[in-house]
C-alpha positions in Angstrom: -29.8 12.2 8.4 -26.5 13.8 7.3 -26.0 15.3 3.9 -22.4 15.0 2.9 -21.4 17.5 0.3 -17.9 17.5 -1.2 -17.0 20.4 -3.5 -13.9 18.8 -5.1 -11.9 15.6 -5.1 -9.0 17.4 -3.5 -11.0 18.1 -0.4 -11.0 14.3 0.2 -7.3 14.3 1.1 -7.7 17.0 3.7 -7.8 16.3 7.5 -11.1 18.2 7.6 -12.9 15.6 5.5 -11.6 12.7 7.7 -12.7 14.7 10.7 -16.1 15.1 9.1 -16.4 11.3 8.5 -15.3 10.6 12.1 -17.9 12.9 13.5 -20.6 10.7 11.9 -19.1 7.7 13.7 -18.8 9.5 17.0 -22.6 10.2 17.2 -23.2 6.6 18.3 -26.6 6.4 16.7 -28.2 3.1 16.0 -28.3 4.0 12.3 -26.4 6.7 10.5 -28.1 7.9 7.3 -25.7 9.6 4.9 -26.6 11.2 1.6 -23.7 11.7 -0.8 -24.0 14.7 -3.2 -20.8 14.5 -5.2 -19.6 13.8 -8.7 -19.4 10.2 -9.7 -15.6 10.1 -9.3 -15.7 11.8 -5.9 -18.5 9.5 -4.7 -16.3 6.5 -5.4 -13.5 8.1 -3.3 -15.8 9.0 -0.5 -17.1 5.5 -0.1 -13.5 4.1 -0.3 -12.4 6.3 2.6 -15.5 5.4 4.5 -14.8 1.7 4.0 -11.2 2.3 5.2 -12.5 3.9 8.4 -14.9 0.9 8.9 -18.0 3.1 8.3 -19.6 0.9 5.8 -21.7 -1.6 7.8 -25.2 -2.5 8.7 -25.5 0.5 11.0 -24.8 2.9 8.1 -27.3 3.8 5.4 -25.5 5.4 2.4 -27.5 7.1 -0.4 -25.7 8.0 -3.6 -27.7 10.9 -5.0 -26.2 11.4 -8.4 -28.2 10.8 -11.6 -25.0 10.5 -13.7 -23.3 7.7 -11.8 -22.6 4.7 -14.1 -22.1 1.0 -13.8 -18.4 1.5 -14.2 -18.4 3.8 -11.2 -20.5 1.4 -9.1 -18.2 -1.5 -10.0 -15.2 0.5 -9.0 -16.6 1.0 -5.5 -15.6 -2.6 -4.7 -17.6 -2.9 -1.5 -19.5 -6.1 -0.7 -20.9 -5.2 2.7 -23.2 -2.6 4.1 -26.4 -0.9 3.0 -25.8 1.4 0.0 -28.5 2.7 -2.3 -28.0 4.7 -5.5 -30.3 7.0 -7.4 -29.6 7.8 -11.0 -31.3 8.8 -14.3 -32.8 5.9 -16.2 -31.7 5.6 -19.8 -34.4 4.2 -22.2 -33.4 1.5 -24.7 -36.8 1.5 -26.4 -37.1 2.9 -29.9 -34.6 4.0 -32.5 -33.0 6.8 -30.6 -30.4 4.7 -29.0 -29.0 3.3 -32.2 -29.2 6.8 -33.8 -27.4 8.3 -30.9 -24.7 5.6 -30.9 -24.2 6.0 -34.6 -23.7 9.7 -34.3 -21.4 9.2 -31.3 -19.2 6.8 -33.2 -18.9 9.2 -36.1 -17.7 11.9 -33.8 -15.4 9.5 -31.9 -14.4 6.7 -34.3 -12.5 4.8 -31.5 -15.6 4.7 -29.2 -16.7 1.2 -28.4 -20.3 0.1 -29.1 -20.2 -2.8 -26.7 -22.6 -1.4 -24.2 -24.4 -3.3 -21.5 -28.2 -3.2 -21.8 -30.8 -2.4 -20.6 -29.1 0.5 -18.8 -26.6 2.5 -20.8 -24.3 4.4 -18.5 -21.0 4.5 -20.4 -21.2 8.1 -21.6 -21.9 11.4 -19.9 -25.6 12.0 -19.1 -25.2 15.5 -20.4 -24.8 14.0 -23.8 -28.2 12.3 -23.5 -29.8 15.6 -22.4 -28.2 17.5 -25.3 -29.5 14.8 -27.7 -33.0 15.0 -26.3 -33.0 18.8 -26.3 -32.0 19.0 -30.0 -34.4 16.3 -30.9 -37.4 18.0 -29.1 -36.7 21.3 -30.7 -36.3 19.8 -34.2 -39.5 17.7 -33.7 -41.5 20.8 -32.6 -40.2 22.9 -35.5 -41.3 20.1 -37.8 -44.8 20.0 -36.3 -45.3 23.8 -36.5 -44.2 23.9 -40.1 -46.5 21.0 -41.1 -49.4 22.6 -39.3 -48.7 25.9 -41.0 -48.4 27.5 -37.6 -44.9 28.8 -38.1 -44.3 32.4 -37.4 -41.3 33.9 -39.1 -38.8 35.7 -36.8 -38.7 39.5 -36.9 -35.5 41.3 -37.7 -33.3 41.7 -34.6 -32.8 45.3 -33.4 -30.3 45.4 -30.6 -31.2 48.8 -29.2 -34.9 47.9 -29.2 -35.4 44.2 -28.9 -38.9 42.8 -29.5 -40.0 39.3 -28.5 -40.5 36.7 -31.1 -44.2 36.2 -31.7 -43.8 32.5 -32.5 -42.2 31.7 -29.1 -45.6 31.1 -27.4 -46.6 28.7 -30.2 -43.3 26.8 -29.8 -43.8 26.4 -26.1 -47.4 25.4 -26.6 -46.4 22.8 -29.1 -43.7 21.4 -26.7 -46.3 21.0 -23.9 -49.0 19.6 -26.2 -47.1 17.0 -28.2 -45.7 13.9 -26.4 -42.3 12.7 -27.6 -39.7 10.2 -26.5 -35.9 10.4 -26.5 -32.9 8.8 -24.8 -34.3 9.8 -21.4 -37.6 8.2 -22.1 -41.0 9.9 -22.8 -40.8 13.7 -22.9 -43.8 15.7 -21.6 -43.3 19.3 -20.4 -45.8 20.7 -17.9 -46.9 24.3 -17.6 -43.7 25.2 -15.7 -41.5 23.7 -18.4 -40.4 20.6 -16.5 -40.5 17.1 -17.9 -43.2 15.2 -16.1 -42.1 11.8 -17.5 -38.6 11.9 -15.9 -37.8 8.5 -14.5 -35.1 7.6 -11.9 -33.6 4.2 -11.3 -33.1 2.9 -7.7 -30.1 0.6 -7.2 -29.0 -1.3 -4.1 -26.0 -3.3 -3.0 -27.5 -6.8 -3.0 -26.6 -10.5 -3.4 -28.6 -12.3 -6.0 -29.6 -15.9 -6.2 -26.2 -16.8 -7.9 -24.4 -15.4 -4.8 -23.0 -12.4 -6.8 -22.8 -9.2 -4.8 -23.1 -5.9 -6.8 -25.5 -3.0 -7.3 -28.8 -4.3 -8.7 -31.8 -2.4 -9.8 -34.6 -2.7 -7.2 -37.1 -0.2 -8.5 -37.9 3.1 -10.3 -39.4 6.5 -9.5 -41.5 8.9 -11.8 -43.8 11.8 -11.3 -47.0 9.9 -12.1 -46.4 6.5 -10.4 -44.0 7.7 -7.6 -41.7 5.1 -6.0 -42.1 1.6 -7.3 -39.8 -0.9 -5.6 -39.5 -4.6 -6.5 -37.4 -5.2 -3.3 -37.2 -3.3 0.0 -34.7 -0.5 0.0 -32.1 0.1 2.7 -31.8 -3.6 3.5 -29.1 -6.0 2.8 -30.9 -9.1 1.5 -28.6 -12.0 2.3 -29.2 -15.2 0.4 -30.1 -18.0 2.7 -27.9 -21.1 2.6 -30.3 -23.3 4.5 -30.5 -26.8 2.9 -27.6 -25.8 0.6 -24.6 -28.2 0.1 -21.3 -26.3 0.1 -18.0 -27.6 -1.3 -15.2 -27.2 1.2 -11.5 -27.4 0.3 -9.0 -28.0 3.1 -5.4 -28.8 3.9 -4.4 -31.1 6.8 -2.4 -29.4 9.5 -2.5 -30.6 13.1 -4.5 -29.8 15.2 -6.6 -27.7 12.9 -7.2 -30.5 10.4 -6.4 -34.2 10.9 -6.6 -36.5 7.9 -7.6 -40.1 8.6 -7.1 -42.6 5.8 -9.9 -45.1 5.4 -9.7 -48.4 3.7 -12.8 -47.8 1.6 -13.9 -44.4 0.5 -12.5 -40.9 0.8 -10.4 -39.9 3.8 -12.1 -38.6 6.9 -11.2 -35.3 8.4 -11.4 -34.2 12.1 -9.8 -31.5 14.2 -10.4 -28.0 15.6 -11.7 -26.5 12.4 -13.9 -29.5 11.6 -15.6 -28.8 15.0 -15.9 -25.1 14.2 -17.3 -26.0 10.7 -19.9 -28.4 12.3 -20.9 -25.7 14.7 -21.4 -23.2 11.9 -23.3 -25.9 10.0 -25.7 -26.3 12.9 -26.3 -22.5 13.2 -26.8 -21.8 9.5 -28.3 -25.2 8.6 -26.2 -26.0 5.5 -24.5 -29.2 4.6 -21.0 -29.7 3.0 -18.7 -32.0 1.2 -15.0 -31.7 1.8 -11.8 -32.5 -0.1 -8.1 -31.8 0.3 -6.4 -29.5 -2.2 -4.3 -31.7 -4.6 -1.2 -29.6 -4.6 -0.9 -29.4 -0.7 -0.6 -25.6 -0.9 -2.2 -22.8 1.0 -2.4 -20.4 -1.8 0.1 -18.1 -3.5 0.1 -16.1 -6.7 2.4 -16.9 -9.6 4.1 -13.7 -10.5 4.6 -14.8 -14.1 1.2 -16.2 -15.0 -0.9 -14.4 -12.3 -2.6 -17.7 -11.4 -3.2 -18.9 -7.9 -2.4 -22.3 -6.5 -3.5 -24.2 -3.4 -6.8 -23.6 -1.6 -7.0 -20.0 -2.8 -6.7 -21.3 -6.4 -9.6 -23.7 -5.8 -11.8 -20.8 -4.8 -10.7 -18.6 -7.7 -11.5 -21.4 -10.1 -14.9 -22.0 -8.5 -14.1 -25.5 -7.6 -15.0 -24.9 -3.9 -17.2 -22.5 -2.1 -15.1 -22.1 1.1 -11.6 -23.0 2.3 -11.2 -24.2 5.9 -7.7 -24.6 7.2 -5.0 -22.7 9.0 -5.3 -20.1 6.2 -3.8 -16.6 7.0 -5.7 -13.4 6.0 -3.5 -11.4 3.7 -4.1 -8.3 1.6 -3.0 -10.2 -1.6 -5.4 -13.0 -1.0 -8.2 -10.5 -0.1 -7.9 -9.2 -3.7 -9.3 -12.5 -5.1 -11.3 -14.1 -2.3 -13.3 -13.0 0.8 -12.4 -13.8 4.4 -14.5 -14.0 7.5 -13.6 -12.3 10.7 -10.4 -13.9 12.2 -11.3 -16.9 14.4 -7.7 -17.0 15.9 -4.7 -14.6 16.1 -1.2 -15.9 15.9 2.5 -15.0 15.4 5.4 -16.9 13.9 8.1 -18.5 16.0 11.2 -20.7 15.5 11.1 -24.4 16.0 14.3 -26.3 17.0 15.3 -29.7 18.2 15.4 -29.7 21.9 19.1 -30.1 23.0 20.0 -32.8 25.5 19.6 -31.7 29.0 22.9 -31.4 30.9 23.4 -32.1 34.6 26.2 -30.6 36.7 27.0 -32.1 40.0 28.6 -28.8 41.0 25.5 -26.8 40.1 25.5 -25.3 43.6 28.6 -23.3 42.5 26.9 -21.8 39.4 25.2 -18.9 41.0 28.6 -17.1 41.2 31.3 -17.3 38.7 34.9 -18.1 39.4 36.0 -14.6 40.1 33.3 -14.1 42.8 34.2 -17.4 44.5 37.9 -16.5 44.5 37.2 -13.1 46.0 35.0 -14.6 48.7 37.8 -17.1 49.7 40.3 -14.3 49.7 38.0 -12.2 51.8 37.8 -14.9 54.5 41.6 -15.2 54.7 42.1 -11.4 54.7 39.4 -10.7 57.3 40.7 -13.5 59.5 44.3 -12.2 59.3 43.3 -8.6 60.0 41.1 -9.7 62.9 44.1 -11.5 64.3 46.3 -8.4 64.0 43.7 -6.2 65.6 43.4 -8.5 68.5 47.2 -8.5 68.9 47.7 -4.8 68.9 44.5 -3.5 70.5 45.1 -2.7 74.2 41.4 -3.5 74.9 41.5 -7.1 73.6 41.8 -10.1 75.8 45.2 -11.0 74.2 48.0 -11.2 76.8 45.8 -11.3 79.8 45.2 -14.0 82.3 41.6 -14.5 81.2 40.6 -17.9 79.8 39.9 -16.5 76.3 43.1 -14.6 76.1 44.2 -16.5 73.0 40.8 -17.0 71.5 41.7 -15.0 68.4 44.9 -16.5 67.3 45.4 -16.8 63.5 43.6 -20.1 63.0 40.7 -19.1 65.2 40.4 -15.7 63.5 40.1 -17.3 60.1 37.6 -19.9 61.5 35.6 -17.0 63.0 35.4 -15.3 59.5 34.4 -18.6 57.8 31.8 -19.4 60.5 30.2 -16.0 60.2 30.0 -16.4 56.4 28.1 -19.7 56.6 25.8 -18.3 59.3 27.3 -20.4 62.1 29.3 -17.9 64.2 32.4 -18.4 66.2 33.3 -19.7 69.6 34.1 -16.2 70.9 33.5 -12.6 69.8 36.0 -9.7 69.7 36.1 -7.5 72.8 37.9 -4.5 71.3 36.0 -1.9 69.4 38.2 -2.2 66.4 37.5 -6.0 66.2 33.8 -5.5 66.7 33.7 -2.9 64.0 35.4 -5.2 61.5 33.1 -8.1 62.6 30.0 -5.9 62.1 31.0 -5.0 58.5 31.9 -8.6 57.8 28.5 -9.8 59.0 26.8 -7.2 56.7 29.0 -8.5 53.9 28.0 -12.1 54.6 24.3 -11.2 54.9 24.3 -9.7 51.3 26.4 -12.5 49.8 24.3 -15.3 51.4 21.0 -13.7 50.4 22.2 -13.2 46.8 23.6 -16.7 46.6 20.4 -18.2 47.9 18.2 -16.3 45.5 20.3 -17.1 42.4 20.7 -20.7 43.5 16.9 -21.2 43.5 16.8 -20.0 39.9 19.7 -22.3 38.8 18.2 -25.3 40.4 14.7 -24.8 38.9 15.5 -23.5 35.4 16.2 -26.1 32.8 19.5 -25.3 31.1 18.8 -24.9 27.3 22.1 -24.4 25.6 20.6 -23.6 22.2 22.7 -22.0 19.5 20.1 -19.2 18.8 17.7 -17.5 21.1 15.9 -15.0 18.8 15.2 -14.1 15.2 18.1 -11.7 15.2 20.4 -14.5 16.3 19.1 -16.7 13.6 19.6 -14.0 10.9 23.1 -13.3 12.1 24.5 -16.8 11.6 24.8 -19.0 8.5 25.9 -22.3 10.0 22.4 -23.5 10.8 20.0 -23.6 7.8 16.5 -22.3 8.3 13.3 -21.9 6.3 9.5 -21.9 6.1 6.9 -23.6 4.0 7.0 -22.7 0.3 4.1 -20.6 -1.0 2.7 -20.0 2.5 1.9 -16.6 4.0 5.2 -16.6 5.8 6.9 -17.3 2.5 5.2 -14.2 1.0 6.0 -12.2 4.2 9.7 -12.8 4.0 9.7 -12.2 0.2 7.9 -8.9 0.4 9.5 -7.6 3.6 11.6 -4.4 3.5 12.8 -4.8 7.1 16.6 -5.5 7.2 16.6 -8.6 9.3 13.8 -10.2 7.3 15.4 -9.2 4.0 18.6 -11.0 5.1 16.7 -14.1 6.1 14.9 -14.1 2.7 18.1 -13.8 0.8 19.6 -16.7 2.8 16.6 -19.0 2.4 16.1 -18.1 -1.3 19.8 -18.5 -2.2 20.2 -21.7 -0.2 16.8 -23.1 -1.1 16.1 -24.2 2.4 12.3 -24.1 2.2 10.1 -26.9 3.3 7.5 -28.3 0.9 4.9 -29.0 3.6 4.6 -28.4 7.4 5.3 -32.1 8.1 8.4 -31.8 5.9 9.6 -28.9 8.1 9.0 -30.9 11.3 11.0 -33.8 9.9 13.9 -31.6 8.9 14.2 -30.2 12.4 14.8 -33.7 13.9 16.9 -35.2 11.1 19.0 -32.1 10.3 20.5 -29.2 12.2 17.6 -27.1 10.9 15.4 -24.2 12.3 11.8 -24.2 11.0 9.9 -20.9 11.1 6.2 -21.5 11.4 3.0 -20.3 13.1 2.9 -20.8 16.9 -0.5 -22.5 17.3 0.7 -25.5 15.3 4.1 -25.4 17.0 2.5 -25.2 20.4 0.5 -28.3 19.7 3.6 -30.1 18.4 5.5 -29.4 21.6 2.6 -30.9 23.7 2.7 -34.1 21.7 6.4 -34.5 20.9 9.0 -33.7 23.6 11.9 -33.5 21.1 10.9 -30.0 20.0 11.2 -26.6 21.5 10.5 -23.1 20.3 12.6 -20.0 20.9 12.1 -16.2 20.6 9.1 -14.0 20.8 6.3 -14.3 18.2 6.6 -11.9 15.2 4.5 -11.1 12.1 1.2 -11.1 14.0 -1.7 -12.2 11.7 -5.1 -13.8 11.9 -6.6 -17.0 10.6 -9.9 -16.8 8.7 -12.3 -18.9 6.6 -11.9 -18.0 2.9 -14.9 -17.8 0.5 -15.4 -17.2 -3.2 -15.4 -13.4 -3.8 -18.8 -11.8 -3.4 -20.5 -14.6 -1.5 -23.0 -13.2 1.1 -22.3 -16.2 3.2 -19.2 -14.4 4.5 -21.3 -12.0 6.7 -23.3 -14.9 8.1 -20.1 -16.9 8.9 -18.5 -13.8 10.5 -21.5 -13.2 12.8 -21.5 -16.8 13.8 -17.8 -16.8 14.6 -18.2 -13.7 16.7 -21.1 -15.4 18.6 -18.9 -18.4 19.2 -16.1 -16.2 20.6 -18.5 -14.3 22.8 -20.2 -17.4 24.2 -16.9 -19.1 25.0 -17.5 -21.9 22.5 -14.3 -21.1 20.6 -12.2 -21.3 23.8 -13.8 -24.6 24.7 -12.8 -26.0 21.3 -9.3 -24.6 21.7 -9.0 -26.3 25.1 -10.1 -29.6 23.5 -7.4 -29.6 20.8 -4.6 -27.8 22.6 -4.8 -29.6 26.0 -2.6 -28.1 28.7 -3.5 -31.0 31.1 -2.7 -34.6 30.4 -0.4 -33.7 27.6 2.6 -35.9 26.6 5.0 -33.1 27.4 4.6 -30.3 29.9 4.1 -26.9 28.5 7.3 -24.8 28.5 7.4 -21.6 30.5 9.3 -18.6 29.4 11.9 -19.3 32.2 12.5 -22.8 30.9 13.4 -21.4 27.5 16.3 -19.2 28.7 19.4 -19.7 30.8 19.6 -17.9 34.1 22.5 -15.4 34.0 25.3 -16.1 36.5 26.2 -13.1 38.6 29.6 -11.6 37.7 31.9 -9.6 39.9 30.4 -6.3 38.7 27.1 -7.3 40.2 28.4 -7.9 43.7 31.5 -5.6 43.7 29.7 -3.1 46.0 29.6 -5.7 48.8 33.3 -6.0 48.6 33.7 -2.2 48.7 31.6 -2.1 51.9 33.8 -4.9 53.4 36.9 -2.9 52.5 35.4 0.1 54.1 34.9 -1.9 57.3 38.5 -3.1 57.2 39.7 0.5 56.9 37.5 1.8 59.7 38.6 -1.0 62.0 42.3 -0.2 61.4 41.6 3.5 62.1 39.9 2.6 65.3 42.7 0.3 66.5 45.1 3.2 65.9 42.9 5.5 67.9 42.8 2.9 70.7 46.6 2.7 70.8 47.0 6.5 70.8 44.4 6.8 73.5 46.2 4.2 75.6 49.5 5.8 75.3 48.1 9.2 76.3 46.5 7.8 79.4 49.3 5.4 80.3 52.9 5.8 81.3 54.1 6.8 77.9 54.7 3.3 76.5 52.4 0.5 75.5 52.1 -2.1 78.2 49.4 -4.3 79.4 48.2 -3.8 83.0 48.7 -6.7 85.5 46.0 -7.6 87.9 46.7 -6.5 91.6 45.3 -7.8 94.9 44.0 -4.4 95.9 42.2 -4.1 92.6 40.2 -7.3 93.0 37.0 -7.3 94.8 35.4 -10.4 96.1 31.7 -10.1 95.8 29.4 -12.6 97.4 26.1 -13.1 95.7 23.4 -13.9 98.2 20.5 -16.3 97.6 22.2 -18.2 94.7 23.0 -21.7 95.3 25.6 -23.1 93.1 25.9 -26.9 93.0 28.9 -28.9 91.8 31.1 -25.8 91.7 34.9 -26.4 91.8 36.5 -25.5 95.2 38.7 -22.8 93.6 35.6 -20.8 92.6 33.5 -21.2 95.7 34.0 -19.7 99.2 34.0 -21.6 102.4 30.3 -20.9 103.1 29.1 -22.3 99.7 28.5 -19.0 97.9 29.9 -18.3 94.3 32.7 -15.8 94.0 32.5 -13.4 91.1 35.8 -11.9 90.1 35.5 -8.5 88.5 38.4 -6.6 86.9 38.2 -3.0 88.0 41.7 -2.0 87.0 42.6 0.8 84.6 39.9 0.0 82.0 37.7 2.4 80.2 
């Protein structure tokens, strides 16, 4: 057990106090017993902070040990869960002391109200009751001593030599002997001077038979009888709703609630939440009747009148016990109704009419923009031309010789070689000079990068659906005014935009409010999207279902304003805890996911589910993205030119001082006969008289 002692209310705002509370939670005990020894005001603040830190639950046993705590303090705690027990002094309402005390109190404070709640009177400081009883007991004892002629007059007071009053013993004896009663009940003082008849009242946070949760008296304690409890302490007695018929209010919204009109009788309801409600009904063994809220509203507060409409209003006015629909948990609604644990989390997205799909027969050109294609075409011509020049001026090329491929790299063939290399087909011949080979190598590297980049981007363009939507995010929507947009009036999103202090949402609220572009219902918002150029902002679970059943819709942007759906109940109903536990069990067992799969089918849906890639357009590659490849190609061109210059200089240094191409001579030709190779169908000019192939090898002045 932990005794929590707080010296002042200021200490509650310190980090030390928060750390002290956190240390309780970190002990991981099955039960944490906490005794609070504070003033009434500080006790209220302690429990408030503990509730904020989620430390008021069934694993915590809180004991409020303050005899002066009043009903007003207990009501201000405003906690409906957990196990909290209070101990306070019991005020008696028997006899004439109460009326006498109140009469004197009103004389001293004329504005003091006499409308007190009986049988426990806790609207004034307990010290006042003690003072009243003390004065009353002394006056009563004095009266008894005088009537019994046992009064001893007081001796003169001498300060330098005090002497005890001889009548003191008689006074104490009369107090112990005579039984009296006061505001604190019967007064009887024992030999040690303590009141043996002091009585304490035990209170516990409990739900009564009328489903009202508050602190109720569960017993008393006194010296003679000890602890006398009418109900067990440190338990949270929850009213059983077995065989109870509950009234349920709802609002149709697919797929949470479907409303089927019947010819005879009330409409029938089905859907995801009806299945959830039936599962809860099976677990908790209650029955229910259901009706739809007449105003077709979820629930919002009127700022002028303070009244609530919609399903929340039905609960506040006690016309229904619980509300089951796609109802968002908000702090404003929590002030007047109770919510279960969330059964589903969600965010808001933007619904648009799906634009017509455009097809382009030249889609294969889209991976690159026009600048890139122009540069590629120019590169083919430039590389082909430079390759032609290199072949002409390099002394080590085949140009000008008697060889069969001497003119293989004329201008047209050079350009064809560059194009063939680009499309991965190659040319008929390859350059022989080192300068031409260097240029070809860099060109091949260039084509490798360009073809790989084109292939990768082409796959994205051919598989991604082109969605040319005017807006792609909430920021885009807020930045434009040509397309109207809105949400459902008096919904949680309506309240979110209205109260938001974030710039983009403030601008959106001003636009929607000034233009009055709100939808009256969810179905009205859906219809506006198809009939008008309108963007509907709504919760993504409903929009996801809509996209699966109607292929004319699409959503854009990432979800925002993340919230949770919950089942709402009348404030103070203990059924909330039972429903929350059952919902958690359904989530842990997979039952909730099973029901979601039933009502949000990803298979056999009318429309295939959109992926994130289908909702955005693949970006074409600009020149900046591939400019480096062109730089590498230019480097290759430069290096090849340098090499050809080196070749020319080297030739001139080793030759006769001028550039000329060597002619083949008879003494420089060697006829080599290759043995054991039979060549059939060889022309006579390439075969010797004995049938062997002649290999002509140029062994002239070559390097």
